[in-house]
C-alpha positions as CSV (number, residue, x, y, z in Angstrom):
1,M,-6.2,-2.6,22.3
2,Y,-4.1,-5.3,21.9
3,R,-5.2,-5.7,18.5
4,L,-4.1,-2.3,17.7
5,A,-0.4,-2.5,19.3
6,F,-0.3,-5.8,17.3
7,Y,-1.2,-4.7,14.1
8,F,1.4,-1.7,14.7
9,L,3.8,-4.5,15.0
10,V,2.8,-6.4,12.3
11,I,3.0,-2.8,10.1
12,S,6.5,-2.0,11.5
13,G,8.1,-5.3,10.7
14,A,6.4,-5.2,7.1
15,E,7.9,-1.8,6.8
16,L,11.5,-2.7,8.2
17,K,11.4,-5.9,5.8
18,N,10.6,-3.8,2.8
19,S,13.2,-1.0,3.8
20,Q,15.7,-4.2,3.6
21,S,14.8,-5.5,0.7
22,R,14.9,-1.9,-1.0
23,L,18.2,-1.4,0.4
24,E,19.3,-4.8,-1.4
25,Q,17.7,-3.6,-4.4
26,I,19.3,0.2,-4.5
27,T,23.0,-1.7,-4.2
28,R,22.1,-4.0,-7.2
29,D,20.7,-0.8,-9.2
30,I,23.7,1.2,-8.0
31,I,26.4,-1.6,-9.3
32,Q,24.3,-2.4,-12.5
33,F,24.7,1.6,-12.9
34,E,28.2,1.7,-12.6
35,N,29.1,-1.2,-14.9
36,S,26.7,0.6,-17.3
37,I,28.9,3.9,-17.0
38,Y,32.3,1.5,-17.2
39,V,31.0,0.1,-20.6
40,N,29.8,3.3,-22.0
41,S,33.1,5.0,-21.1
42,R,34.8,2.2,-22.8
43,N,32.9,3.0,-25.8
44,I,33.6,6.8,-25.5
45,D,37.4,5.7,-25.8
46,A,37.3,3.6,-28.6
47,L,35.0,6.3,-30.5
48,N,37.4,8.9,-29.3
49,D,40.7,6.6,-30.5
50,S,39.2,5.9,-34.1
51,Y,36.0,7.6,-35.4
52,C,36.2,10.7,-33.5
53,D,39.9,11.6,-34.0
54,I,39.7,15.3,-35.7
55,Y,43.1,14.4,-36.6
56,I,42.4,11.1,-38.2
57,H,39.2,12.4,-39.8
58,E,41.2,15.4,-41.2
59,S,43.8,13.0,-42.7
60,I,41.3,10.8,-44.2
61,K,39.7,13.8,-45.8
62,A,43.0,15.5,-47.1
63,E,43.8,12.0,-48.7
64,I,40.6,11.9,-50.6
65,N,40.6,15.2,-51.5
66,Q,44.2,14.9,-53.2
67,E,43.0,11.9,-55.2
68,I,40.2,14.0,-56.2
69,N,42.5,16.6,-57.1
70,D,45.0,14.0,-59.1
71,L,42.0,12.7,-61.2
72,L,40.9,16.3,-62.2
73,D,44.5,16.9,-63.1
74,K,44.4,13.8,-65.4
75,K,41.0,15.0,-66.8
76,N,42.7,18.3,-67.8
77,Y,45.4,16.7,-69.2
78,L,43.1,14.6,-71.7
79,N,41.6,17.7,-72.7
80,C,44.7,19.1,-73.8
81,L,45.4,15.7,-75.7
82,S,43.8,15.1,-79.2
83,A,41.6,12.3,-79.6
84,E,44.5,10.6,-81.7
85,D,47.2,11.0,-79.4
86,C,44.7,9.8,-76.5
87,F,44.0,6.6,-78.4
88,I,47.8,6.0,-79.3
89,K,48.8,7.0,-75.5
90,Y,45.7,5.0,-73.6
91,K,44.4,2.5,-76.2
92,K,40.8,4.1,-75.2
93,D,38.7,6.8,-76.7
94,K,39.0,10.1,-75.1
95,S,35.2,10.6,-74.0
96,I,35.5,7.1,-72.5
97,L,38.6,8.0,-70.7
98,K,36.9,11.2,-69.3
99,T,33.8,9.5,-68.5
100,E,35.8,6.6,-66.3
101,I,37.5,9.8,-64.6
102,D,34.2,11.3,-64.2
103,F,33.0,7.9,-62.5
104,K,36.1,7.9,-60.1
105,I,35.9,11.6,-59.1
106,K,32.1,10.9,-58.5
107,Q,32.9,7.8,-56.2
108,K,35.6,9.7,-54.5
109,T,33.6,12.5,-53.9
110,D,30.7,10.1,-52.4
111,Q,33.6,8.5,-49.9
112,F,34.2,12.4,-48.8
113,Y,31.0,12.8,-47.9
114,A,30.6,9.2,-46.1
115,Q,33.6,10.1,-44.1
116,I,32.0,13.2,-42.9
117,K,28.8,11.8,-42.0
118,K,30.6,8.7,-40.5
119,F,32.6,11.3,-38.3
120,D,29.4,13.4,-37.5
121,Q,27.9,10.3,-36.2
122,S,30.4,8.8,-34.5
123,C,30.6,11.9,-32.5
124,E,26.7,12.1,-32.0
125,N,27.0,8.5,-30.6
126,R,29.7,9.6,-28.3
127,D,28.1,12.6,-27.1
128,A,24.9,10.2,-26.3
129,Y,27.1,7.8,-24.3
130,E,28.6,10.9,-22.3
131,R,25.0,12.0,-21.8
132,I,23.7,8.9,-20.6
133,N,26.6,8.4,-18.0
134,L,25.8,12.2,-16.5
135,S,22.3,10.7,-16.1
136,L,23.3,7.4,-14.8
137,C,25.5,9.3,-11.9
138,E,22.6,11.6,-11.2
139,K,20.4,8.4,-10.6
140,I,23.3,6.7,-8.6
141,N,23.6,9.9,-6.5
142,A,20.0,9.7,-5.9
143,L,19.9,6.3,-4.9
144,K,22.7,6.4,-2.6
145,N,21.1,9.3,-0.8
146,E,18.1,7.1,-0.5
147,R,20.0,4.2,0.7
148,L,21.4,6.4,3.4
149,T,18.0,7.5,4.2
150,L,16.7,4.0,5.0
151,Q,19.7,3.1,6.6
152,L,19.1,6.0,9.4
153,F,15.7,4.7,9.2
154,L,16.8,1.0,9.7
155,R,19.0,2.0,12.5
156,K,16.3,4.0,14.6
157,N,13.9,1.2,14.2
158,K,15.9,-1.9,15.5
């Protein structure tokens, strides 16, 4: 009978020690998750201020589009010139100039689509950070509930 009481005390003592160490771990986890939320929030703000800003994005796209239109206008102007006039004015063959303009148009078009891709990827990254923060908030709430339960258990068993 004494052995049974002794084992009960040992088990209760071990359970109290486990509960206290779990409380400490919960506190560390909460702090770590809160720090992660803070870092993610700063990343979200940075993305919103630069790559995910729709006004900056539209401005860059409009600028590139204007450059493409200017190149197309120049190409149309070259089409109106005779080969001799083109050579006199630009010191190059008309077909070479048109090829150069086509190359620049392709570069600008690639730049335009790269801007769209960069914007979309940045917004996806921002959304991922927001989902991670929501998940971390849920984990923090669950840990706080567990901590409260353990604190009540420890108060009852002191």
